Backbone as CSV, one residue per row, in Angstrom:
resi,resn,N_x,N_y,N_z,CA_x,CA_y,CA_z,C_x,C_y,C_z
1,UNK,-47.248,41.077,167.838,-47.276,41.020,166.379,-48.123,39.825,165.958
2,UNK,-49.306,40.099,165.436,-50.174,39.044,164.929,-49.943,38.922,163.427
3,UNK,-49.696,37.701,162.975,-49.526,37.418,161.553,-50.593,36.418,161.139
4,UNK,-51.140,36.621,159.933,-52.234,35.784,159.447,-51.905,35.244,158.064
5,UNK,-52.424,34.057,157.747,-52.364,33.493,156.397,-53.785,33.303,155.901
6,UNK,-54.020,33.737,154.653,-55.342,33.594,154.058,-55.324,32.530,152.975
7,UNK,-56.329,31.655,152.980,-56.418,30.621,151.951,-57.777,30.699,151.260
8,UNK,-57.772,30.473,149.941,-59.000,30.485,149.156,-58.741,29.750,147.846
9,UNK,-59.790,29.512,147.072,-59.668,28.900,145.750,-59.603,30.009,144.715
10,UNK,-58.459,30.196,144.087,-58.286,31.273,143.120,-59.044,30.963,141.828
11,UNK,-59.566,32.015,141.200,-60.232,31.885,139.909,-59.158,31.903,138.823
12,UNK,-59.061,30.871,138.000,-57.983,30.810,137.011,-57.976,32.024,136.077
13,UNK,-56.850,32.729,136.063,-56.643,33.823,135.132,-57.427,35.090,135.413
14,UNK,-58.106,35.176,136.534,-58.936,36.357,136.834,-58.296,37.153,137.971
15,UNK,-57.347,38.010,137.603,-56.628,38.792,138.619,-57.586,39.643,139.425
16,UNK,-58.549,40.289,138.767,-59.472,41.160,139.470,-60.266,40.434,140.533
17,UNK,-60.813,39.266,140.195,-61.598,38.495,141.173,-60.736,38.050,142.338
18,UNK,-59.527,37.592,142.048,-58.658,37.111,143.125,-58.194,38.246,144.027
19,UNK,-57.931,39.414,143.443,-57.564,40.577,144.254,-58.727,40.965,145.175
20,UNK,-59.934,40.923,144.661,-61.084,41.261,145.512,-61.211,40.283,146.672
21,UNK,-60.988,39.007,146.407,-61.032,38.023,147.492,-59.957,38.307,148.522
22,UNK,-58.745,38.597,148.060,-57.659,38.889,149.002,-57.940,40.150,149.799
23,UNK,-58.488,41.170,149.152,-58.814,42.393,149.880,-59.828,42.108,150.974
24,UNK,-60.820,41.264,150.672,-61.800,40.905,151.690,-61.179,40.159,152.855
25,UNK,-60.233,39.284,152.568,-59.575,38.540,153.642,-58.665,39.440,154.465
26,UNK,-58.004,40.407,153.830,-57.203,41.377,154.602,-58.102,42.124,155.582
27,UNK,-59.254,42.559,155.119,-60.182,43.272,156.007,-60.693,42.350,157.114
28,UNK,-60.963,41.093,156.769,-61.447,40.145,157.766,-60.378,39.814,158.807
29,UNK,-59.120,40.002,158.439,-58.011,39.712,159.359,-57.659,40.903,160.234
30,UNK,-58.529,41.894,160.304,-58.254,43.102,161.097,-57.689,42.728,162.462
31,UNK,-56.610,43.382,162.822,-55.876,43.050,164.043,-54.555,42.380,163.735
32,UNK,-54.494,41.697,162.595,-53.222,41.143,162.150,-52.394,42.256,161.516
33,UNK,-51.099,42.180,161.677,-50.211,43.199,161.118,-49.703,42.791,159.744
34,UNK,-49.678,41.484,159.464,-49.248,40.963,158.168,-50.203,39.846,157.766
35,UNK,-50.626,39.858,156.496,-51.484,38.795,155.957,-50.785,38.227,154.716
36,UNK,-50.601,36.920,154.681,-49.855,36.253,153.616,-50.806,35.407,152.779
37,UNK,-50.600,35.409,151.452,-51.408,34.598,150.557,-50.542,33.595,149.794
38,UNK,-51.218,32.627,149.149,-50.554,31.482,148.543,-49.786,31.838,147.276
39,UNK,-49.006,30.888,146.812,-48.248,31.015,145.565,-49.205,31.207,144.382
40,UNK,-48.925,32.225,143.558,-49.739,32.536,142.383,-51.214,32.747,142.735
41,UNK,-51.459,33.286,143.927,-52.840,33.575,144.309,-53.470,34.633,143.408
42,UNK,-52.662,35.479,142.793,-53.210,36.532,141.925,-53.853,35.973,140.662
43,UNK,-53.346,34.866,140.154,-53.823,34.315,138.883,-54.384,32.909,139.006
44,UNK,-54.217,32.288,140.172,-54.344,30.850,140.273,-53.057,30.203,139.793
45,UNK,-52.829,28.953,140.231,-51.616,28.252,139.810,-51.849,27.722,138.397
46,UNK,-51.592,28.593,137.412,-51.928,28.317,136.015,-50.753,28.691,135.104
47,UNK,-49.649,27.942,135.154,-48.473,28.298,134.346,-48.768,28.417,132.850
48,UNK,-49.622,27.560,132.308,-49.903,27.627,130.869,-50.618,28.919,130.505
49,UNK,-51.581,29.331,131.322,-52.268,30.602,131.074,-51.287,31.765,131.170
50,UNK,-50.416,31.716,132.159,-49.452,32.793,132.378,-48.482,32.889,131.205
51,UNK,-48.035,31.749,130.695,-47.112,31.749,129.561,-47.767,32.304,128.308
52,UNK,-49.068,32.057,128.160,-49.774,32.463,126.943,-50.245,33.908,126.967
53,UNK,-50.344,34.507,128.147,-50.960,35.838,128.258,-50.156,36.756,129.177
54,UNK,-49.225,37.546,128.609,-48.479,38.505,129.433,-49.368,39.541,130.117
55,UNK,-50.631,39.653,129.689,-51.555,40.542,130.382,-51.833,40.110,131.809
56,UNK,-51.482,38.875,132.144,-51.650,38.390,133.518,-50.482,38.780,134.417
57,UNK,-49.389,39.273,133.813,-48.246,39.675,134.621,-48.609,40.962,135.367
58,UNK,-48.258,41.029,136.631,-48.672,42.132,137.497,-47.441,42.927,137.942
59,UNK,-47.474,44.231,137.749,-46.380,45.100,138.181,-46.625,45.594,139.601
60,UNK,-45.596,46.151,140.219,-45.716,46.633,141.595,-46.745,47.751,141.728
61,UNK,-46.871,48.572,140.685,-47.811,49.697,140.741,-49.083,49.418,139.944
62,UNK,-49.351,48.160,139.663,-50.510,47.776,138.851,-51.812,48.230,139.523
63,UNK,-52.680,48.943,138.800,-53.936,49.396,139.407,-54.852,48.256,139.815
64,UNK,-54.637,47.066,139.251,-55.461,45.922,139.661,-55.241,45.552,141.124
65,UNK,-54.119,45.989,141.704,-53.844,45.710,143.116,-54.477,46.734,144.061
66,UNK,-55.131,47.742,143.516,-55.675,48.819,144.355,-56.611,48.333,145.460
67,UNK,-57.501,47.354,145.219,-58.353,46.905,146.336,-57.570,46.355,147.519
68,UNK,-56.458,45.682,147.252,-55.628,45.194,148.362,-54.955,46.371,149.062
69,UNK,-54.461,47.339,148.277,-53.848,48.516,148.891,-54.846,49.230,149.806
70,UNK,-56.068,49.392,149.326,-57.090,50.072,150.126,-57.411,49.286,151.390
71,UNK,-57.468,47.964,151.278,-57.735,47.138,152.457,-56.592,47.235,153.457
72,UNK,-55.350,47.246,152.977,-54.198,47.386,153.876,-54.267,48.704,154.633
73,UNK,-54.594,49.782,153.920,-54.718,51.082,154.597,-55.863,51.071,155.600
74,UNK,-56.948,50.411,155.266,-58.131,50.425,156.126,-57.887,49.744,157.469
75,UNK,-57.114,48.645,157.466,-56.933,47.888,158.701,-55.513,47.990,159.254
76,UNK,-54.630,48.719,158.564,-53.270,48.895,159.062,-52.436,47.633,159.005
77,UNK,-52.591,46.867,157.917,-51.847,45.617,157.762,-51.013,45.645,156.493
78,UNK,-49.962,44.838,156.485,-49.223,44.556,155.259,-49.774,43.268,154.658
79,UNK,-49.696,43.142,153.327,-50.152,41.933,152.647,-49.072,41.428,151.714
80,UNK,-48.878,40.110,151.696,-47.937,39.466,150.785,-48.766,38.787,149.694
81,UNK,-48.699,39.337,148.472,-49.495,38.815,147.364,-48.550,38.285,146.293
82,UNK,-48.848,37.095,145.782,-47.909,36.397,144.900,-48.533,36.170,143.530
83,UNK,-47.733,36.434,142.475,-48.211,36.225,141.120,-47.089,36.383,140.118
84,UNK,-47.392,36.273,138.833,-46.378,36.486,137.800,-46.075,37.966,137.659
85,UNK,-44.808,38.298,137.494,-44.400,39.706,137.422,-43.309,39.892,136.378
86,UNK,-43.305,41.036,135.693,-42.194,41.329,134.786,-40.886,41.423,135.556
87,UNK,-39.779,41.320,134.837,-38.480,41.478,135.469,-38.254,42.886,135.982
88,UNK,-37.197,43.045,136.736,-36.878,44.365,137.284,-36.381,45.308,136.190
89,UNK,-35.864,44.725,135.108,-35.451,45.502,133.953,-36.415,45.221,132.801
90,UNK,-36.749,46.222,131.983,-37.699,46.001,130.888,-37.139,45.061,129.825
91,UNK,-38.064,44.386,129.123,-37.665,43.575,127.984,-37.440,42.115,128.267
92,UNK,-37.668,41.674,129.502,-37.461,40.269,129.820,-38.479,39.389,129.123
93,UNK,-38.025,38.240,128.638,-38.908,37.338,127.899,-39.824,36.557,128.823
94,UNK,-39.334,36.208,130.021,-40.099,35.396,130.959,-40.481,36.214,132.188
95,UNK,-41.634,35.917,132.763,-41.976,36.563,134.028,-41.235,35.903,135.190
96,UNK,-41.262,36.566,136.320,-40.792,35.984,137.571,-42.005,35.553,138.392
97,UNK,-41.773,34.635,139.304,-42.825,34.185,140.210,-42.616,34.966,141.506
98,UNK,-43.400,36.017,141.675,-43.040,37.120,142.566,-44.035,37.338,143.697
99,UNK,-43.492,37.619,144.879,-44.282,38.140,145.996,-44.058,39.638,146.100
100,UNK,-45.143,40.403,146.068,-45.101,41.829,146.415,-45.588,41.975,147.851
101,UNK,-44.884,42.787,148.618,-45.339,43.114,149.965,-45.913,44.524,149.940
102,UNK,-47.205,44.622,150.153,-47.895,45.907,150.195,-48.007,46.322,151.653
103,UNK,-47.486,47.504,151.982,-47.413,47.935,153.365,-48.727,48.481,153.905
104,UNK,-48.769,48.762,155.203,-49.989,49.288,155.820,-50.441,50.623,155.253
105,UNK,-49.545,51.342,154.579,-49.929,52.607,153.940,-50.297,52.414,152.467
106,UNK,-50.309,51.163,151.996,-50.658,50.873,150.610,-49.493,50.917,149.647
107,UNK,-48.322,51.346,150.103,-47.146,51.383,149.234,-46.480,50.004,149.197
108,UNK,-45.741,49.732,148.116,-45.027,48.463,147.997,-43.734,48.531,148.791
109,UNK,-43.595,47.632,149.762,-42.406,47.617,150.613,-41.236,46.921,149.930
110,UNK,-41.522,45.825,149.240,-40.460,45.073,148.564,-41.083,44.060,147.623
111,UNK,-40.259,43.428,146.816,-40.670,42.270,146.025,-39.649,41.167,146.224
112,UNK,-40.115,39.938,146.072,-39.228,38.788,146.129,-39.556,37.868,144.963
113,UNK,-38.541,37.493,144.197,-38.696,36.585,143.068,-38.221,35.188,143.466
114,UNK,-39.105,34.212,143.315,-38.806,32.830,143.701,-37.487,32.367,143.095
115,UNK,-36.629,31.802,143.946,-35.299,31.400,143.502,-35.234,29.956,143.017
116,UNK,-36.017,29.074,143.637,-35.950,27.645,143.327,-37.259,27.238,142.643
117,UNK,-37.237,27.187,141.324,-38.430,26.861,140.553,-38.639,25.349,140.526
118,UNK,-39.907,24.950,140.518,-40.263,23.533,140.614,-40.647,22.988,139.242
119,UNK,-39.941,22.002,138.786,-40.263,21.240,137.579,-40.664,22.143,136.407
120,UNK,-41.925,22.037,135.941,-42.363,22.762,134.746,-42.329,24.277,134.912
121,UNK,-42.241,24.778,136.141,-42.118,26.227,136.339,-40.885,26.773,135.621
122,UNK,-39.861,25.940,135.468,-38.621,26.394,134.833,-38.812,26.728,133.357
123,UNK,-39.875,26.204,132.758,-40.161,26.493,131.358,-40.941,27.788,131.181
124,UNK,-41.527,28.281,132.274,-42.420,29.446,132.201,-41.820,30.681,132.852
125,UNK,-41.073,30.485,133.939,-40.603,31.593,134.756,-39.075,31.694,134.751
126,UNK,-38.594,32.890,135.004,-37.177,33.111,135.307,-36.965,32.964,136.810
127,UNK,-35.800,32.512,137.199,-35.487,32.326,138.619,-34.903,33.603,139.206
128,UNK,-35.330,33.933,140.413,-34.759,35.064,141.126,-33.390,34.724,141.689
129,UNK,-32.688,35.763,142.156,-31.330,35.551,142.663,-31.066,36.307,143.958
130,UNK,-32.093,36.977,144.502,-31.895,37.830,145.680,-32.900,37.438,146.754
131,UNK,-32.437,37.311,147.999,-33.335,36.993,149.108,-34.324,38.126,149.361
132,UNK,-35.501,37.761,149.855,-36.548,38.753,150.137,-36.612,39.109,151.601
133,UNK,-36.618,40.401,151.895,-36.653,40.886,153.267,-37.527,42.137,153.354
134,UNK,-38.176,42.327,154.521,-38.748,43.627,154.866,-38.863,43.700,156.379
135,UNK,-38.962,44.918,156.877,-39.046,45.154,158.318,-40.309,45.937,158.625
136,UNK,-41.020,45.498,159.651,-42.250,46.170,160.084,-42.304,46.127,161.591
137,UNK,-42.516,47.291,162.213,-42.596,47.393,163.678,-41.370,46.784,164.351
138,UNK,-40.212,46.922,163.725,-38.978,46.418,164.307,-38.736,44.934,164.102
139,UNK,-39.688,44.241,163.472,-39.528,42.809,163.212,-39.093,42.621,161.760
140,UNK,-38.076,41.810,161.554,-37.557,41.563,160.213,-38.151,40.258,159.675
141,UNK,-38.679,40.315,158.466,-39.353,39.182,157.844,-38.556,38.675,156.646
142,UNK,-38.579,37.360,156.453,-38.006,36.728,155.269,-39.137,36.191,154.404
143,UNK,-38.938,36.239,153.097,-39.930,35.755,152.147,-39.429,34.502,151.438
144,UNK,-40.356,33.567,151.190,-40.045,32.341,150.455,-41.277,31.945,149.657
145,UNK,-41.054,31.162,148.605,-42.162,30.671,147.796,-42.025,29.170,147.601
146,UNK,-42.873,28.426,148.234,-43.058,26.983,148.071,-41.740,26.209,148.028
147,UNK,-41.288,25.793,146.827,-40.127,24.902,146.702,-38.866,25.505,147.309
148,UNK,-38.815,26.834,147.448,-37.701,27.474,148.159,-37.464,26.823,149.514
149,UNK,-38.565,26.454,150.173,-38.468,25.972,151.551,-37.857,24.580,151.654
150,UNK,-37.641,23.934,150.520,-36.973,22.639,150.504,-35.450,22.798,150.469
151,UNK,-34.979,24.037,150.514,-33.547,24.342,150.501,-33.202,25.046,151.818
152,UNK,-32.650,24.315,152.796,-32.459,24.846,154.148,-31.645,26.132,154.202
153,UNK,-30.761,26.342,153.227,-29.900,27.528,153.285,-30.694,28.829,153.202
154,UNK,-31.886,28.790,152.613,-32.690,30.009,152.519,-33.076,30.511,153.914
155,UNK,-33.574,29.600,154.744,-33.948,29.979,156.109,-32.720,30.245,156.972
156,UNK,-31.641,29.526,156.718,-30.405,29.768,157.478,-29.896,31.179,157.227
157,UNK,-29.947,31.623,155.975,-29.536,33.002,155.675,-30.474,34.000,156.342
158,UNK,-31.755,33.683,156.390,-32.718,34.577,157.025,-32.408,34.747,158.509
159,UNK,-32.121,33.643,159.175,-31.794,33.717,160.600,-30.507,34.511,160.813
160,UNK,-29.511,34.273,159.969,-28.243,34.991,160.091,-28.414,36.480,159.810
161,UNK,-29.449,36.821,159.049,-29.710,38.205,158.676,-30.623,38.914,159.680
162,UNK,-30.903,38.276,160.808,-31.673,38.923,161.861,-33.175,38.837,161.708
163,UNK,-33.656,37.945,160.842,-35.103,37.793,160.682,-35.694,37.025,161.862
164,UNK,-36.951,37.320,162.146,-37.663,36.606,163.194,-38.812,35.766,162.668
165,UNK,-39.277,36.086,161.449,-40.443,35.403,160.881,-40.175,35.086,159.416
166,UNK,-40.555,33.867,159.015,-40.361,33.352,157.665,-41.738,33.165,157.051
167,UNK,-42.018,33.864,155.947,-43.336,33.863,155.320,-43.273,33.096,154.003
168,UNK,-44.050,32.028,153.879,-43.989,31.157,152.707,-45.327,31.138,151.972
169,UNK,-45.329,31.665,150.744,-46.480,31.549,149.852,-46.306,30.265,149.052
170,UNK,-47.265,29.338,149.144,-47.003,27.990,148.648,-48.232,27.351,148.015
171,UNK,-47.986,26.204,147.379,-49.048,25.316,146.925,-48.669,23.893,147.271
172,UNK,-49.439,23.284,148.162,-49.317,21.867,148.470,-50.676,21.233,148.254
173,UNK,-50.670,20.118,147.527,-51.912,19.456,147.187,-52.286,18.362,148.165
174,UNK,-53.436,17.775,147.915,-53.862,16.636,148.713,-52.939,15.458,148.417
175,UNK,-52.991,14.440,149.263,-52.092,13.294,149.089,-50.727,13.592,149.653
176,UNK,-49.684,13.422,148.837,-48.313,13.601,149.312,-48.061,15.022,149.809
177,UNK,-48.776,16.003,149.252,-48.578,17.383,149.678,-48.904,17.609,151.133
178,UNK,-49.875,16.877,151.657,-50.227,17.005,153.077,-49.043,16.598,153.938
179,UNK,-48.427,15.486,153.571,-47.258,15.013,154.321,-46.084,15.976,154.182
180,UNK,-45.865,16.475,152.952,-44.737,17.384,152.726,-44.830,18.629,153.589
181,UNK,-46.011,19.281,153.555,-46.135,20.539,154.302,-45.982,20.302,155.799
182,UNK,-46.405,19.140,156.261,-46.315,18.829,157.687,-44.905,18.445,158.107
183,UNK,-44.025,18.212,157.134,-42.637,17.862,157.424,-41.702,19.036,157.182
184,UNK,-41.853,19.687,156.033,-40.912,20.723,155.612,-40.937,21.931,156.542
185,UNK,-42.107,22.437,156.860,-42.170,23.721,157.561,-41.825,23.640,159.044
186,UNK,-42.240,22.600,159.781,-41.708,22.463,161.139,-40.191,22.331,161.160
187,UNK,-39.650,21.644,160.145,-38.199,21.483,160.067,-37.516,22.825,159.812
188,UNK,-38.097,23.644,158.918,-37.562,24.993,158.691,-37.532,25.774,160.002
189,UNK,-38.630,25.694,160.758,-38.711,26.429,162.026,-37.646,25.956,163.005
190,UNK,-37.530,24.646,163.185,-36.562,24.116,164.159,-35.124,24.421,163.766
191,UNK,-34.803,24.254,162.485,-33.428,24.466,162.037,-33.004,25.933,162.149
192,UNK,-33.940,26.838,161.870,-33.591,28.259,161.805,-33.912,29.024,163.078
193,UNK,-34.793,28.462,163.924,-35.239,29.187,165.104,-36.184,30.333,164.782
194,UNK,-36.870,30.246,163.633,-37.792,31.299,163.212,-39.239,30.853,163.384
195,UNK,-40.133,31.816,163.568,-41.550,31.545,163.346,-41.740,31.350,161.845
196,UNK,-42.578,30.409,161.462,-42.817,30.103,160.055,-44.315,30.191,159.778
197,UNK,-44.658,30.927,158.713,-46.055,31.103,158.320,-46.221,30.561,156.900
198,UNK,-47.151,29.631,156.726,-47.446,29.038,155.420,-48.835,29.468,154.968
199,UNK,-48.921,30.045,153.771,-50.206,30.303,153.116,-50.342,29.334,151.951
200,UNK,-51.420,28.563,151.928,-51.611,27.523,150.927,-52.920,27.746,150.167
201,UNK,-53.038,27.105,149.018,-54.307,27.062,148.306,-55.238,26.055,148.974
202,UNK,-56.531,26.261,148.780,-57.514,25.257,149.174,-58.435,25.039,147.975
203,UNK,-58.682,23.782,147.626,-59.510,23.482,146.459,-58.704,23.515,145.176
204,UNK,-59.402,23.610,144.040,-58.779,23.509,142.723,-57.662,24.537,142.561
205,UNK,-56.498,24.054,142.096,-55.322,24.910,141.887,-54.529,24.345,140.731
206,UNK,-54.917,24.708,139.494,-54.261,24.152,138.331,-54.409,22.642,138.310
207,UNK,-53.310,21.901,138.157,-53.402,20.442,138.091,-53.574,19.772,139.450
208,UNK,-53.550,20.549,140.515,-53.657,20.000,141.863,-54.933,20.435,142.555
209,UNK,-55.181,19.818,143.698,-56.214,20.266,144.624,-55.500,20.696,145.893
210,UNK,-55.512,22.008,146.184,-54.817,22.500,147.363,-55.371,21.883,148.633
211,UNK,-54.474,21.503,149.530,-54.892,20.807,150.759,-55.179,21.755,151.909
212,UNK,-55.198,23.081,151.650,-55.484,24.009,152.735,-54.453,23.901,153.844
213,UNK,-54.949,23.901,155.078,-54.081,23.738,156.247,-52.983,24.805,156.307
214,UNK,-53.289,26.013,155.843,-52.349,27.119,156.094,-52.071,27.148,157.590
215,UNK,-50.859,27.511,157.963,-50.492,27.310,159.365,-49.370,28.246,159.796
216,UNK,-49.199,28.297,161.122,-48.082,29.012,161.744,-47.401,28.051,162.707
217,UNK,-46.072,27.982,162.611,-45.276,27.159,163.517,-44.369,28.054,164.360
218,UNK,-44.150,27.657,165.605,-43.211,28.357,166.462,-41.785,27.937,166.180
219,UNK,-40.805,28.638,166.749,-39.395,28.315,166.497,-38.986,26.909,166.917
220,UNK,-39.790,26.255,167.765,-39.499,24.874,168.150,-40.135,23.861,167.210
221,UNK,-40.832,24.348,166.175,-41.493,23.459,165.233,-42.899,23.072,165.621
222,UNK,-43.382,23.560,166.761,-44.739,23.246,167.193,-45.770,24.091,166.458
223,UNK,-46.927,23.496,166.144,-47.993,24.214,165.447,-48.675,25.181,166.407
224,UNK,-48.723,26.455,166.011,-49.417,27.466,166.798,-50.857,27.671,166.327
225,UNK,-51.094,27.460,165.042,-52.431,27.618,164.486,-52.460,26.930,163.129
226,UNK,-53.624,26.377,162.770,-53.755,25.674,161.496,-55.165,25.854,160.959
227,UNK,-55.265,26.130,159.652,-56.559,26.359,159.014,-57.192,25.034,158.584
228,UNK,-58.425,25.138,158.123,-59.208,23.988,157.704,-58.620,23.367,156.418
229,UNK,-58.768,22.059,156.208,-58.254,21.441,154.988,-59.108,21.677,153.740
230,UNK,-60.357,22.122,153.896,-61.228,22.256,152.714,-61.925,23.602,152.595
231,UNK,-61.972,24.371,153.649,-62.706,25.631,153.623,-61.759,26.819,153.479
232,UNK,-62.151,27.839,152.715,-61.362,29.086,152.687,-61.441,29.782,154.034
233,UNK,-60.493,30.658,154.284,-60.511,31.395,155.542,-59.138,31.851,155.961
234,UNK,-59.019,32.159,157.231,-57.815,32.739,157.796,-57.328,31.932,158.983
235,UNK,-56.015,31.940,159.168,-55.400,31.431,160.375,-54.484,32.527,160.881
236,UNK,-54.378,32.674,162.194,-53.534,33.730,162.744,-52.845,33.257,164.007
237,UNK,-51.727,33.910,164.309,-51.000,33.590,165.533,-50.134,34.768,165.913
238,UNK,-49.808,34.846,167.177,-48.910,35.878,167.710,-47.480,35.382,167.559
239,UNK,-46.664,36.120,166.816,-45.280,35.723,166.607,-44.324,36.578,167.432
240,UNK,-44.842,37.292,168.420,-44.011,38.025,169.362,-43.629,39.412,168.889
C-alpha cells in the first residue's frame, strides 16, 4: 500500500485552479493508492474569503471536483481533498472544514468535518462531531485536520477502531510551525502505533507561509519520507 501526500501553493479563492493542480498531482502519483492534500487546499487557507462567499463551499457531488474524480479513476487512487463544505443538513449558517475522500472509482467514500477548530476558525466554521474513517484494500484509514492532531485521543480512538494509517490535512508555517510538525506527528505515530501521513501547504497560505515538508512517519515515529520545504511536489511511502 503506497500512500502519497501532495503539496502546492493554493490560489486564493480559485477552486477550479486548485482542483486542476490536485488532479495533476494525483496523476503524477500513479502507483500510490491514496493521495492526501493540505487543509483548505480547495480554496487556499482563506477564512475571510470563505466567510464572505458561500460560493466557495464545496459539496460532495460538486462538479468542480470532476477533474480529481477523473484523475482518481485514471490511476486507480483515492484522494483526500479538504475545503469548506455545507453541513450534512440543509440550512446551516456556517460551513464545515471538511475532507472529502474520493475513491478510485471517482465516487465519494466519506467526509470528515474537522472537530478541533483553531483560533479564528471558530468564527468562520462549525465544528464536526464524528470521527472520519474509510477502508481501502482491507486497510482502515483515519482522517484528521491540522489542530485535531494536537489532541491525542483522536489517534487513540483510531487505533482502537482498527485503523492502520492516520491521514492529516494540515497547515504549518515557517518558524514555529516547522518545530510543531516535527514534534506533533512523530508523537502521534508513537503513541498510537499508526503510520502517519501529513499533507502541508508550501508557500503563501493566507496569513502564513507554508513550510512544506509533507511527510510520512512509521509507527515508531521514524520519518519514512519527507518533501521539500519550498518546492511543490509529492512524497510517498509504503505503509504496508
